[in-house]
MIFIDREN-28681 format. One line per field, with one value per atom (N, C-alpha, C, O): residue in one letter; residue number from 0; z, y negated, x negated; atom name. Coordinates in steps of 0.05 Angstrom, whole numbers, always signed. Layout:
N
bafi = A | ... .
fivex = NUM | ... .
w = Z | ... .
v = Y | ... .
u = X | ... .
zaro = CA | ... .
***
This chain:
168
bafi = X | X | X | X | X | X | X | X | X | X | X | X | X | X | X | X | X | X | X | X | X | X | X | X | X | X | X | X | X | X | X | X | X | X | X | X | X | X | X | X | X | X | X | X | X | X | X | X | X | X | X | X | X | X | X | X | X | X | X | X | X | X | X | X | X | X | X | X | X | X | X | X | X | X | X | X | X | X | X | X | X | X | X | X | X | X | X | X | X | X | X | X | X | X | X | X | X | X | X | X | X | X | X | X | X | X | X | X | X | X | X | X | X | X | X | X | X | X | X | X | X | X | X | X | X | X | X | X | X | X | X | X | X | X | X | X | X | X | X | X | X | X | X | X | X | X | X | X | X | X | X | X | X | X | X | X | X | X | X | X | X | X | X | X | X | X | X | X | X | X | X | X | X | X | X | X | X | X | X | X | X | X | X | X | X | X | X | X | X | X | X | X | X | X | X | X | X | X | X | X | X | X | X | X | X | X | X | X | X | X | X | X | X | X | X | X | X | X | X | X | X | X | X | X | X | X | X | X | X | X | X | X | X | X | X | X | X | X | X | X | X | X | X | X | X | X | X | X | X | X | X | X | X | X | X | X | X | X | X | X | X | X | X | X | X | X | X | X | X | X | X | X | X | X | X | X | X | X | X | X | X | X | X | X | X | X | X | X | X | X | X | X | X | X | X | X | X | X | X | X | X | X | X | X | X | X | X | X | X | X | X | X | X | X | X | X | X | X | X | X | X | X | X | X | X | X | X | X | X | X | X | X | X | X | X | X | X | X | X | X | X | X | X | X | X | X | X | X | X | X | X | X | X | X | X | X | X | X | X | X | X | X | X | X | X | X | X | X | X | X | X | X | X | X | X | X | X | X | X | X | X | X | X | X | X | X | X | X | X | X | X | X | X | X | X | X | X | X | X | X | X | X | X | X | X | X | X | X | X | X | X | X | X | X | X | X | X | X | X | X | X | X | X | X | X | X | X | X | X | X | X | X | X | X | X | X | X | X | X | X | X | X | X | X | X | X | X | X | X | X | X | X | X | X | X | X | X | X | X | X | X | X | X | X | X | X | X | X | X | X | X | X | X | X | X | X | X | X | X | X | X | X | X | X | X | X | X | X | X | X | X | X | X | X | X | X | X | X | X | X | X | X | X | X | X | X | X | X | X | X | X | X | X | X | X | X | X | X | X | X | X | X | X | X | X | X | X | X | X | X | X | X | X | X | X | X | X | X | X | X | X | X | X | X | X | X | X | X | X | X | X | X | X | X | X | X | X | X | X | X | X | X | X | X | X | X | X | X | X | X | X | X | X | X | X | X | X | X | X | X | X | X | X | X | X | X | X | X | X | X | X | X | X | X | X | X | X | X | X | X | X | X | X | X | X | X | X | X | X | X | X | X | X | X | X | X | X | X | X | X | X | X | X | X | X | X | X | X | X | X | X | X | X | X | X | X | X | X | X | X | X | X | X | X | X | X | X | X | X | X | X | X | X | X | X | X | X | X | X | X | X | X | X | X | X | X | X | X | X | X | X | X .
fivex = 0 | 0 | 0 | 0 | 1 | 1 | 1 | 1 | 2 | 2 | 2 | 2 | 3 | 3 | 3 | 3 | 4 | 4 | 4 | 4 | 5 | 5 | 5 | 5 | 6 | 6 | 6 | 6 | 7 | 7 | 7 | 7 | 8 | 8 | 8 | 8 | 9 | 9 | 9 | 9 | 10 | 10 | 10 | 10 | 11 | 11 | 11 | 11 | 12 | 12 | 12 | 12 | 13 | 13 | 13 | 13 | 14 | 14 | 14 | 14 | 15 | 15 | 15 | 15 | 16 | 16 | 16 | 16 | 17 | 17 | 17 | 17 | 18 | 18 | 18 | 18 | 19 | 19 | 19 | 19 | 20 | 20 | 20 | 20 | 21 | 21 | 21 | 21 | 22 | 22 | 22 | 22 | 23 | 23 | 23 | 23 | 24 | 24 | 24 | 24 | 25 | 25 | 25 | 25 | 26 | 26 | 26 | 26 | 27 | 27 | 27 | 27 | 28 | 28 | 28 | 28 | 29 | 29 | 29 | 29 | 30 | 30 | 30 | 30 | 31 | 31 | 31 | 31 | 32 | 32 | 32 | 32 | 33 | 33 | 33 | 33 | 34 | 34 | 34 | 34 | 35 | 35 | 35 | 35 | 36 | 36 | 36 | 36 | 37 | 37 | 37 | 37 | 38 | 38 | 38 | 38 | 39 | 39 | 39 | 39 | 40 | 40 | 40 | 40 | 41 | 41 | 41 | 41 | 42 | 42 | 42 | 42 | 43 | 43 | 43 | 43 | 44 | 44 | 44 | 44 | 45 | 45 | 45 | 45 | 46 | 46 | 46 | 46 | 47 | 47 | 47 | 47 | 48 | 48 | 48 | 48 | 49 | 49 | 49 | 49 | 50 | 50 | 50 | 50 | 51 | 51 | 51 | 51 | 52 | 52 | 52 | 52 | 53 | 53 | 53 | 53 | 54 | 54 | 54 | 54 | 55 | 55 | 55 | 55 | 56 | 56 | 56 | 56 | 57 | 57 | 57 | 57 | 58 | 58 | 58 | 58 | 59 | 59 | 59 | 59 | 60 | 60 | 60 | 60 | 61 | 61 | 61 | 61 | 62 | 62 | 62 | 62 | 63 | 63 | 63 | 63 | 64 | 64 | 64 | 64 | 65 | 65 | 65 | 65 | 66 | 66 | 66 | 66 | 67 | 67 | 67 | 67 | 68 | 68 | 68 | 68 | 69 | 69 | 69 | 69 | 70 | 70 | 70 | 70 | 71 | 71 | 71 | 71 | 72 | 72 | 72 | 72 | 73 | 73 | 73 | 73 | 74 | 74 | 74 | 74 | 75 | 75 | 75 | 75 | 76 | 76 | 76 | 76 | 77 | 77 | 77 | 77 | 78 | 78 | 78 | 78 | 79 | 79 | 79 | 79 | 80 | 80 | 80 | 80 | 81 | 81 | 81 | 81 | 82 | 82 | 82 | 82 | 83 | 83 | 83 | 83 | 84 | 84 | 84 | 84 | 85 | 85 | 85 | 85 | 86 | 86 | 86 | 86 | 87 | 87 | 87 | 87 | 88 | 88 | 88 | 88 | 89 | 89 | 89 | 89 | 90 | 90 | 90 | 90 | 91 | 91 | 91 | 91 | 92 | 92 | 92 | 92 | 93 | 93 | 93 | 93 | 94 | 94 | 94 | 94 | 95 | 95 | 95 | 95 | 96 | 96 | 96 | 96 | 97 | 97 | 97 | 97 | 98 | 98 | 98 | 98 | 99 | 99 | 99 | 99 | 100 | 100 | 100 | 100 | 101 | 101 | 101 | 101 | 102 | 102 | 102 | 102 | 103 | 103 | 103 | 103 | 104 | 104 | 104 | 104 | 105 | 105 | 105 | 105 | 106 | 106 | 106 | 106 | 107 | 107 | 107 | 107 | 108 | 108 | 108 | 108 | 109 | 109 | 109 | 109 | 110 | 110 | 110 | 110 | 111 | 111 | 111 | 111 | 112 | 112 | 112 | 112 | 113 | 113 | 113 | 113 | 114 | 114 | 114 | 114 | 115 | 115 | 115 | 115 | 116 | 116 | 116 | 116 | 117 | 117 | 117 | 117 | 118 | 118 | 118 | 118 | 119 | 119 | 119 | 119 | 120 | 120 | 120 | 120 | 121 | 121 | 121 | 121 | 122 | 122 | 122 | 122 | 123 | 123 | 123 | 123 | 124 | 124 | 124 | 124 | 125 | 125 | 125 | 125 | 126 | 126 | 126 | 126 | 127 | 127 | 127 | 127 | 128 | 128 | 128 | 128 | 129 | 129 | 129 | 129 | 130 | 130 | 130 | 130 | 131 | 131 | 131 | 131 | 132 | 132 | 132 | 132 | 133 | 133 | 133 | 133 | 134 | 134 | 134 | 134 | 135 | 135 | 135 | 135 | 136 | 136 | 136 | 136 | 137 | 137 | 137 | 137 | 138 | 138 | 138 | 138 | 139 | 139 | 139 | 139 | 140 | 140 | 140 | 140 | 141 | 141 | 141 | 141 | 142 | 142 | 142 | 142 | 143 | 143 | 143 | 143 | 144 | 144 | 144 | 144 | 145 | 145 | 145 | 145 | 146 | 146 | 146 | 146 | 147 | 147 | 147 | 147 | 148 | 148 | 148 | 148 | 149 | 149 | 149 | 149 | 150 | 150 | 150 | 150 | 151 | 151 | 151 | 151 | 152 | 152 | 152 | 152 | 153 | 153 | 153 | 153 | 154 | 154 | 154 | 154 | 155 | 155 | 155 | 155 | 156 | 156 | 156 | 156 | 157 | 157 | 157 | 157 | 158 | 158 | 158 | 158 | 159 | 159 | 159 | 159 | 160 | 160 | 160 | 160 | 161 | 161 | 161 | 161 | 162 | 162 | 162 | 162 | 163 | 163 | 163 | 163 | 164 | 164 | 164 | 164 | 165 | 165 | 165 | 165 | 166 | 166 | 166 | 166 | 167 | 167 | 167 | 167 .
w = -583 | -601 | -602 | -584 | -621 | -624 | -621 | -630 | -608 | -607 | -623 | -617 | -642 | -657 | -649 | -654 | -637 | -627 | -635 | -630 | -648 | -654 | -666 | -658 | -684 | -697 | -679 | -687 | -654 | -635 | -635 | -632 | -637 | -636 | -609 | -603 | -593 | -567 | -570 | -577 | -565 | -566 | -538 | -518 | -537 | -511 | -513 | -532 | -494 | -495 | -468 | -447 | -469 | -444 | -434 | -449 | -408 | -394 | -370 | -350 | -372 | -351 | -351 | -371 | -328 | -326 | -327 | -319 | -337 | -338 | -367 | -385 | -371 | -396 | -393 | -375 | -410 | -409 | -434 | -456 | -431 | -454 | -458 | -440 | -483 | -491 | -508 | -528 | -501 | -516 | -523 | -506 | -549 | -558 | -571 | -584 | -568 | -581 | -587 | -577 | -604 | -613 | -615 | -617 | -613 | -617 | -646 | -655 | -662 | -691 | -705 | -692 | -731 | -747 | -761 | -782 | -749 | -759 | -788 | -805 | -795 | -822 | -842 | -865 | -835 | -853 | -853 | -831 | -876 | -876 | -864 | -868 | -850 | -838 | -856 | -848 | -880 | -900 | -892 | -901 | -875 | -867 | -839 | -827 | -828 | -802 | -781 | -766 | -780 | -762 | -736 | -716 | -736 | -713 | -694 | -701 | -669 | -648 | -637 | -626 | -639 | -629 | -599 | -591 | -584 | -555 | -547 | -526 | -562 | -554 | -568 | -554 | -595 | -608 | -603 | -605 | -598 | -592 | -562 | -554 | -545 | -516 | -504 | -489 | -510 | -498 | -506 | -490 | -531 | -540 | -526 | -519 | -522 | -508 | -480 | -471 | -465 | -438 | -436 | -417 | -456 | -457 | -460 | -448 | -478 | -482 | -457 | -451 | -443 | -418 | -398 | -387 | -394 | -375 | -384 | -367 | -410 | -419 | -414 | -404 | -419 | -414 | -384 | -376 | -369 | -340 | -327 | -306 | -338 | -327 | -339 | -329 | -359 | -372 | -353 | -346 | -345 | -326 | -338 | -323 | -364 | -377 | -379 | -388 | -371 | -372 | -344 | -327 | -339 | -312 | -308 | -286 | -330 | -328 | -355 | -376 | -353 | -378 | -377 | -358 | -399 | -402 | -426 | -448 | -422 | -443 | -452 | -435 | -478 | -489 | -507 | -531 | -496 | -512 | -525 | -514 | -550 | -564 | -560 | -573 | -542 | -533 | -526 | -529 | -516 | -506 | -526 | -550 | -516 | -532 | -537 | -518 | -562 | -568 | -553 | -551 | -542 | -529 | -501 | -489 | -492 | -466 | -444 | -446 | -424 | -402 | -382 | -364 | -385 | -367 | -383 | -405 | -372 | -386 | -385 | -368 | -406 | -407 | -384 | -376 | -374 | -353 | -363 | -347 | -388 | -398 | -399 | -396 | -403 | -404 | -375 | -372 | -356 | -328 | -321 | -308 | -330 | -325 | -340 | -329 | -365 | -381 | -367 | -366 | -357 | -343 | -319 | -314 | -303 | -279 | -287 | -275 | -308 | -318 | -328 | -324 | -341 | -351 | -327 | -328 | -306 | -282 | -269 | -262 | -267 | -256 | -272 | -261 | -299 | -316 | -313 | -322 | -302 | -298 | -308 | -305 | -320 | -329 | -305 | -284 | -308 | -288 | -292 | -272 | -317 | -323 | -349 | -366 | -350 | -374 | -380 | -364 | -404 | -412 | -438 | -459 | -435 | -457 | -473 | -464 | -498 | -516 | -532 | -531 | -546 | -566 | -560 | -579 | -535 | -532 | -540 | -543 | -544 | -552 | -531 | -536 | -507 | -483 | -460 | -460 | -440 | -416 | -401 | -399 | -390 | -371 | -347 | -347 | -326 | -300 | -299 | -318 | -277 | -270 | -246 | -232 | -243 | -220 | -213 | -231 | -188 | -179 | -174 | -160 | -185 | -181 | -167 | -175 | -145 | -131 | -140 | -137 | -151 | -160 | -136 | -114 | -141 | -120 | -107 | -85 | -122 | -110 | -95 | -87 | -92 | -77 | -93 | -83 | -119 | -136 | -142 | -145 | -143 | -151 | -180 | -189 | -195 | -223 | -227 | -213 | -247 | -254 | -279 | -298 | -279 | -304 | -310 | -293 | -334 | -344 | -367 | -387 | -363 | -383 | -409 | -430 | -409 | -434 | -430 | -411 | -447 | -445 | -461 | -463 | -473 | -488 | -515 | -525 | -526 | -552 | -548 | -531 | -563 | -564 | -589 | -588 | -612 | -637 | -650 | -653 | -658 | -672 | -685 | -682 | -701 | -713 | -700 | -711 | -677 | -663 | -647 | -637 | -646 | -636 | -609 | -598 | -599 | -573 | -551 | -553 | -530 | -508 | -497 | -492 | -492 | -480 | -499 | -489 | -525 | -544 | -550 | -563 | -542 | -546 | -522 | -523 | -501 | -477 | -476 | -483 | -467 | -464 | -444 | -431 | -441 | -422 | -434 | -451 | -425 | -429 | -401 | -382 | -400 | -374 | -367 | -384 | -343 | -333 | -313 | -294 | -318 | -301 | -292 | -308 | -265 | -254 | -245 | -231 | -253 | -245 | -225 | -229 | -205 | -185 | -183 | -181 | -184 | -182 | -154 | -134 | -152 | -126 | -122 | -99 | -143 | -140 | -163 | -178 | -165 | -185 | -214 | -233 | -216 | -243 | -245 | -266 | -225 | -226 | -218 | -200 | -232 | -225 | -222 | -235 | -206 | -203 | -206 | -204 | -211 | -213 | -185 | -166 | -182 | -156 | -155 | -133 | -178 | -179 | -206 | -226 | -208 | -233 | -233 | -212 | -256 | -259 | -288 | -304 | -295 | -323 | -330 | -313 | -356 | -367 | -384 | -402 | -377 | -392 | -420 | -424 | -440 | -467 | -477 | -466 | -496 | -508 | -538 | -546 | -553 | -582 | -592 | -616 .
v = +742 | +728 | +699 | +690 | +684 | +656 | +638 | +644 | +616 | +594 | +571 | +562 | +561 | +538 | +514 | +513 | +494 | +470 | +446 | +444 | +427 | +402 | +406 | +392 | +425 | +432 | +446 | +454 | +450 | +464 | +494 | +501 | +510 | +539 | +548 | +546 | +558 | +570 | +600 | +610 | +615 | +644 | +654 | +647 | +669 | +681 | +711 | +724 | +721 | +749 | +762 | +749 | +787 | +802 | +813 | +824 | +810 | +821 | +836 | +823 | +862 | +877 | +870 | +871 | +861 | +853 | +822 | +812 | +808 | +779 | +769 | +783 | +746 | +732 | +708 | +691 | +707 | +685 | +669 | +680 | +642 | +624 | +614 | +605 | +616 | +607 | +583 | +583 | +561 | +536 | +529 | +527 | +527 | +520 | +493 | +485 | +479 | +453 | +450 | +465 | +431 | +426 | +396 | +380 | +389 | +361 | +356 | +332 | +377 | +373 | +400 | +421 | +399 | +424 | +427 | +439 | +416 | +418 | +410 | +422 | +388 | +377 | +390 | +381 | +411 | +425 | +410 | +403 | +405 | +391 | +409 | +433 | +396 | +410 | +403 | +388 | +414 | +406 | +411 | +397 | +431 | +437 | +428 | +436 | +410 | +398 | +420 | +419 | +440 | +462 | +460 | +472 | +444 | +442 | +421 | +398 | +429 | +410 | +397 | +411 | +371 | +357 | +351 | +339 | +360 | +357 | +328 | +322 | +310 | +282 | +264 | +249 | +265 | +247 | +258 | +242 | +283 | +295 | +301 | +319 | +287 | +292 | +294 | +313 | +275 | +275 | +300 | +312 | +309 | +333 | +358 | +376 | +359 | +382 | +383 | +405 | +361 | +362 | +366 | +378 | +356 | +361 | +392 | +403 | +404 | +433 | +449 | +469 | +440 | +454 | +452 | +472 | +428 | +424 | +440 | +453 | +440 | +454 | +484 | +497 | +495 | +524 | +530 | +551 | +513 | +518 | +518 | +531 | +503 | +503 | +524 | +528 | +538 | +559 | +583 | +594 | +591 | +614 | +640 | +659 | +641 | +666 | +667 | +686 | +645 | +644 | +644 | +628 | +663 | +666 | +649 | +640 | +645 | +629 | +616 | +626 | +594 | +579 | +578 | +569 | +586 | +584 | +567 | +570 | +547 | +528 | +534 | +537 | +535 | +541 | +518 | +520 | +498 | +475 | +481 | +494 | +472 | +471 | +443 | +425 | +440 | +413 | +412 | +432 | +390 | +387 | +380 | +378 | +377 | +370 | +395 | +408 | +400 | +424 | +423 | +402 | +445 | +450 | +436 | +437 | +424 | +410 | +430 | +442 | +434 | +453 | +441 | +456 | +416 | +403 | +394 | +383 | +397 | +387 | +357 | +344 | +346 | +317 | +309 | +324 | +285 | +274 | +274 | +281 | +266 | +265 | +293 | +296 | +314 | +341 | +350 | +365 | +341 | +347 | +334 | +346 | +310 | +296 | +310 | +314 | +318 | +332 | +358 | +365 | +373 | +398 | +394 | +408 | +374 | +367 | +360 | +369 | +344 | +337 | +361 | +363 | +380 | +404 | +421 | +432 | +423 | +438 | +424 | +437 | +397 | +382 | +386 | +386 | +388 | +391 | +419 | +423 | +438 | +465 | +488 | +511 | +482 | +504 | +520 | +508 | +546 | +563 | +564 | +566 | +563 | +564 | +549 | +546 | +539 | +525 | +539 | +539 | +550 | +565 | +552 | +555 | +536 | +521 | +535 | +553 | +525 | +535 | +511 | +489 | +514 | +497 | +490 | +489 | +484 | +475 | +496 | +489 | +521 | +542 | +549 | +564 | +539 | +547 | +549 | +539 | +563 | +566 | +540 | +525 | +535 | +513 | +524 | +546 | +508 | +517 | +523 | +518 | +533 | +539 | +521 | +511 | +518 | +503 | +510 | +516 | +510 | +513 | +485 | +469 | +480 | +454 | +458 | +475 | +444 | +446 | +423 | +399 | +430 | +409 | +396 | +406 | +374 | +359 | +375 | +369 | +395 | +411 | +436 | +453 | +437 | +459 | +483 | +500 | +484 | +506 | +504 | +482 | +527 | +528 | +536 | +554 | +522 | +528 | +533 | +522 | +550 | +556 | +542 | +541 | +531 | +518 | +531 | +531 | +542 | +551 | +532 | +532 | +515 | +494 | +504 | +493 | +524 | +536 | +565 | +570 | +582 | +611 | +617 | +640 | +597 | +602 | +615 | +610 | +631 | +644 | +673 | +687 | +683 | +711 | +724 | +744 | +710 | +718 | +692 | +673 | +692 | +668 | +676 | +698 | +657 | +660 | +641 | +637 | +630 | +612 | +628 | +650 | +618 | +635 | +628 | +644 | +604 | +598 | +614 | +622 | +620 | +638 | +627 | +643 | +601 | +590 | +592 | +594 | +593 | +596 | +626 | +632 | +644 | +672 | +685 | +708 | +669 | +678 | +669 | +647 | +687 | +679 | +697 | +714 | +693 | +710 | +715 | +700 | +737 | +741 | +736 | +749 | +715 | +707 | +727 | +734 | +736 | +754 | +738 | +726 | +737 | +722 | +740 | +752 | +743 | +760 | +742 | +722 | +749 | +733 | +750 | +774 | +737 | +750 | +734 | +710 | +748 | +735 | +724 | +738 | +698 | +685 | +678 | +671 | +680 | +677 | +693 | +706 | +692 | +708 | +698 | +713 | +673 | +663 | +650 | +638 | +652 | +639 | +659 | +675 | +656 | +671 | +651 | +630 | +658 | +641 | +658 | +683 | +645 | +659 | +668 | +652 | +695 | +706 | +715 | +719 | +719 | +727 | +720 | +718 | +717 | +712 | +724 | +727 | +732 | +743 | +740 | +726 | +754 | +752 | +777 | +791 | +781 | +802 | +786 | +772 | +789 | +774 | +786 | +810 | +769 | +777 | +766 | +746 | +779 | +771 | +775 | +798 | +755 | +757 | +767 | +770 .
u = +1137 | +1154 | +1147 | +1132 | +1157 | +1149 | +1173 | +1195 | +1169 | +1189 | +1177 | +1154 | +1191 | +1181 | +1198 | +1222 | +1184 | +1198 | +1182 | +1158 | +1195 | +1181 | +1153 | +1135 | +1150 | +1125 | +1105 | +1084 | +1112 | +1094 | +1102 | +1125 | +1082 | +1086 | +1076 | +1052 | +1094 | +1087 | +1090 | +1112 | +1069 | +1071 | +1078 | +1065 | +1099 | +1108 | +1102 | +1112 | +1088 | +1080 | +1086 | +1086 | +1091 | +1097 | +1070 | +1054 | +1066 | +1043 | +1054 | +1061 | +1056 | +1069 | +1098 | +1112 | +1108 | +1136 | +1139 | +1160 | +1119 | +1120 | +1119 | +1109 | +1130 | +1128 | +1110 | +1114 | +1089 | +1070 | +1072 | +1072 | +1075 | +1075 | +1046 | +1033 | +1037 | +1010 | +1013 | +1027 | +1000 | +1000 | +971 | +954 | +966 | +939 | +939 | +959 | +917 | +913 | +884 | +867 | +878 | +850 | +844 | +862 | +819 | +811 | +807 | +809 | +802 | +798 | +800 | +801 | +800 | +800 | +773 | +772 | +752 | +725 | +723 | +709 | +736 | +734 | +753 | +754 | +766 | +785 | +811 | +821 | +823 | +849 | +871 | +872 | +889 | +913 | +937 | +954 | +937 | +956 | +985 | +1003 | +990 | +1017 | +1024 | +1044 | +1007 | +1012 | +1017 | +1037 | +999 | +1002 | +986 | +994 | +965 | +948 | +958 | +964 | +961 | +970 | +945 | +927 | +942 | +919 | +922 | +941 | +902 | +903 | +906 | +918 | +895 | +893 | +914 | +928 | +915 | +935 | +963 | +982 | +967 | +993 | +995 | +1011 | +981 | +980 | +1008 | +1013 | +1025 | +1052 | +1067 | +1082 | +1064 | +1077 | +1067 | +1082 | +1040 | +1028 | +1040 | +1049 | +1040 | +1050 | +1080 | +1090 | +1095 | +1124 | +1128 | +1146 | +1112 | +1115 | +1107 | +1120 | +1087 | +1079 | +1103 | +1111 | +1113 | +1135 | +1160 | +1173 | +1166 | +1190 | +1187 | +1206 | +1164 | +1160 | +1158 | +1168 | +1146 | +1144 | +1172 | +1175 | +1191 | +1218 | +1236 | +1259 | +1227 | +1243 | +1245 | +1224 | +1269 | +1271 | +1261 | +1257 | +1258 | +1248 | +1218 | +1206 | +1204 | +1175 | +1164 | +1172 | +1146 | +1134 | +1109 | +1103 | +1094 | +1069 | +1063 | +1071 | +1049 | +1041 | +1010 | +998 | +998 | +969 | +963 | +975 | +946 | +938 | +910 | +892 | +906 | +879 | +870 | +874 | +857 | +848 | +821 | +804 | +818 | +792 | +782 | +791 | +763 | +755 | +726 | +712 | +716 | +689 | +668 | +674 | +644 | +621 | +604 | +596 | +598 | +581 | +555 | +542 | +547 | +521 | +519 | +498 | +541 | +540 | +548 | +570 | +531 | +538 | +558 | +567 | +565 | +584 | +608 | +606 | +632 | +656 | +657 | +646 | +670 | +674 | +692 | +710 | +688 | +706 | +735 | +753 | +739 | +767 | +779 | +804 | +763 | +774 | +781 | +800 | +766 | +773 | +800 | +817 | +804 | +830 | +852 | +874 | +847 | +867 | +875 | +898 | +855 | +861 | +878 | +898 | +871 | +887 | +916 | +935 | +919 | +946 | +961 | +986 | +948 | +961 | +971 | +993 | +955 | +964 | +987 | +1007 | +986 | +1008 | +1033 | +1055 | +1031 | +1054 | +1067 | +1089 | +1052 | +1063 | +1047 | +1055 | +1023 | +1006 | +996 | +989 | +994 | +982 | +951 | +936 | +943 | +914 | +909 | +926 | +884 | +874 | +847 | +829 | +845 | +821 | +810 | +822 | +789 | +778 | +757 | +743 | +755 | +734 | +723 | +735 | +702 | +690 | +661 | +645 | +652 | +625 | +604 | +580 | +611 | +593 | +573 | +554 | +576 | +561 | +580 | +602 | +571 | +588 | +590 | +571 | +614 | +618 | +632 | +642 | +633 | +644 | +674 | +689 | +681 | +709 | +717 | +699 | +742 | +752 | +780 | +797 | +787 | +814 | +825 | +812 | +848 | +861 | +888 | +904 | +892 | +918 | +936 | +928 | +959 | +978 | +991 | +990 | +1004 | +1017 | +1040 | +1048 | +1051 | +1073 | +1062 | +1077 | +1035 | +1023 | +1014 | +1000 | +1021 | +1012 | +982 | +972 | +969 | +941 | +939 | +953 | +922 | +917 | +888 | +871 | +882 | +854 | +846 | +862 | +822 | +812 | +784 | +766 | +782 | +756 | +750 | +764 | +730 | +725 | +714 | +722 | +697 | +688 | +679 | +664 | +688 | +681 | +656 | +648 | +643 | +619 | +626 | +648 | +608 | +613 | +619 | +607 | +637 | +644 | +631 | +618 | +635 | +622 | +612 | +628 | +587 | +577 | +550 | +540 | +540 | +514 | +494 | +472 | +500 | +482 | +462 | +468 | +437 | +415 | +403 | +388 | +408 | +396 | +409 | +432 | +393 | +403 | +429 | +448 | +431 | +456 | +480 | +503 | +475 | +497 | +503 | +523 | +485 | +490 | +505 | +512 | +508 | +521 | +550 | +556 | +567 | +595 | +609 | +596 | +634 | +650 | +677 | +687 | +689 | +717 | +729 | +723 | +746 | +758 | +781 | +797 | +781 | +802 | +819 | +808 | +845 | +863 | +885 | +900 | +887 | +909 | +931 | +927 | +955 | +979 | +995 | +998 | +1006 | +1023 | +1049 | +1049 | +1071 | +1097 | +1100 | +1097 | +1107 | +1111 | +1140 | +1148 | +1157 | +1186 | +1198 | +1184 | +1224 | +1238 | +1231 | +1234 | +1222 | +1216 | +1188 | +1182 | +1171 | +1145 | +1123 | +1126 | +1101 | +1077 | +1054 | +1054 | +1034 | +1011 | +986 | +987 | +964 | +939 | +931 | +929 | +927 | +921 | +892 | +881 | +879 | +851 | +840 | +855 | +814 | +801 | +773 | +761 | +765 | +738 | +730 | +742 | +708 | +699 | +683 | +672 | +681 | +664 | +643 | +651 | +618 | +597 | +595 | +597 | +589 | +585 | +558 | +548 | +546 | +521 | +523 | +529 | +518 | +519 | +493 | +489 .
zaro = N | CA | C | O | N | CA | C | O | N | CA | C | O | N | CA | C | O | N | CA | C | O | N | CA | C | O | N | CA | C | O | N | CA | C | O | N | CA | C | O | N | CA | C | O | N | CA | C | O | N | CA | C | O | N | CA | C | O | N | CA | C | O | N | CA | C | O | N | CA | C | O | N | CA | C | O | N | CA | C | O | N | CA | C | O | N | CA | C | O | N | CA | C | O | N | CA | C | O | N | CA | C | O | N | CA | C | O | N | CA | C | O | N | CA | C | O | N | CA | C | O | N | CA | C | O | N | CA | C | O | N | CA | C | O | N | CA | C | O | N | CA | C | O | N | CA | C | O | N | CA | C | O | N | CA | C | O | N | CA | C | O | N | CA | C | O | N | CA | C | O | N | CA | C | O | N | CA | C | O | N | CA | C | O | N | CA | C | O | N | CA | C | O | N | CA | C | O | N | CA | C | O | N | CA | C | O | N | CA | C | O | N | CA | C | O | N | CA | C | O | N | CA | C | O | N | CA | C | O | N | CA | C | O | N | CA | C | O | N | CA | C | O | N | CA | C | O | N | CA | C | O | N | CA | C | O | N | CA | C | O | N | CA | C | O | N | CA | C | O | N | CA | C | O | N | CA | C | O | N | CA | C | O | N | CA | C | O | N | CA | C | O | N | CA | C | O | N | CA | C | O | N | CA | C | O | N | CA | C | O | N | CA | C | O | N | CA | C | O | N | CA | C | O | N | CA | C | O | N | CA | C | O | N | CA | C | O | N | CA | C | O | N | CA | C | O | N | CA | C | O | N | CA | C | O | N | CA | C | O | N | CA | C | O | N | CA | C | O | N | CA | C | O | N | CA | C | O | N | CA | C | O | N | CA | C | O | N | CA | C | O | N | CA | C | O | N | CA | C | O | N | CA | C | O | N | CA | C | O | N | CA | C | O | N | CA | C | O | N | CA | C | O | N | CA | C | O | N | CA | C | O | N | CA | C | O | N | CA | C | O | N | CA | C | O | N | CA | C | O | N | CA | C | O | N | CA | C | O | N | CA | C | O | N | CA | C | O | N | CA | C | O | N | CA | C | O | N | CA | C | O | N | CA | C | O | N | CA | C | O | N | CA | C | O | N | CA | C | O | N | CA | C | O | N | CA | C | O | N | CA | C | O | N | CA | C | O | N | CA | C | O | N | CA | C | O | N | CA | C | O | N | CA | C | O | N | CA | C | O | N | CA | C | O | N | CA | C | O | N | CA | C | O | N | CA | C | O | N | CA | C | O | N | CA | C | O | N | CA | C | O | N | CA | C | O | N | CA | C | O | N | CA | C | O | N | CA | C | O | N | CA | C | O | N | CA | C | O | N | CA | C | O | N | CA | C | O | N | CA | C | O | N | CA | C | O | N | CA | C | O | N | CA | C | O | N | CA | C | O | N | CA | C | O | N | CA | C | O | N | CA | C | O | N | CA | C | O | N | CA | C | O | N | CA | C | O | N | CA | C | O | N | CA | C | O | N | CA | C | O | N | CA | C | O | N | CA | C | O | N | CA | C | O | N | CA | C | O | N | CA | C | O | N | CA | C | O | N | CA | C | O | N | CA | C | O | N | CA | C | O | N | CA | C | O | N | CA | C | O | N | CA | C | O | N | CA | C | O | N | CA | C | O | N | CA | C | O | N | CA | C | O | N | CA | C | O | N | CA | C | O | N | CA | C | O .
***
């Protein structure tokens, strides 16, 4: 189901006996106009993104928050420093995981421990799943697997992670 708040659409979905809130944002719409103001910008709307993460993380009906930013520099195998900071801030705000896309190549993973002791997972870029790009690094991608385990009556944390390799 969907919750529409302050122009932000958070998709809440059931996964087993848990409710996961998904928050997506982008750095741009690739030159396409956003005539209906539907795209949440990761950077110009940063405060709104983190407010939404915090709001969902405190919601007793939400077990985990996953953020999926469209970010980074195309073809760069390393995440931007600012994206590393953004990921840490998202985990601090209450996200369980951050799974990034856009560079069209694989980038690393990292576990981040928040100041309250929670561990969060960050996948900076999953590469390509479907594309018409032809270089080997752009034809490689992954499907990230994230296992959540309930740690309290209203909270779940990432307990395992893995991936399925893909090739375009």
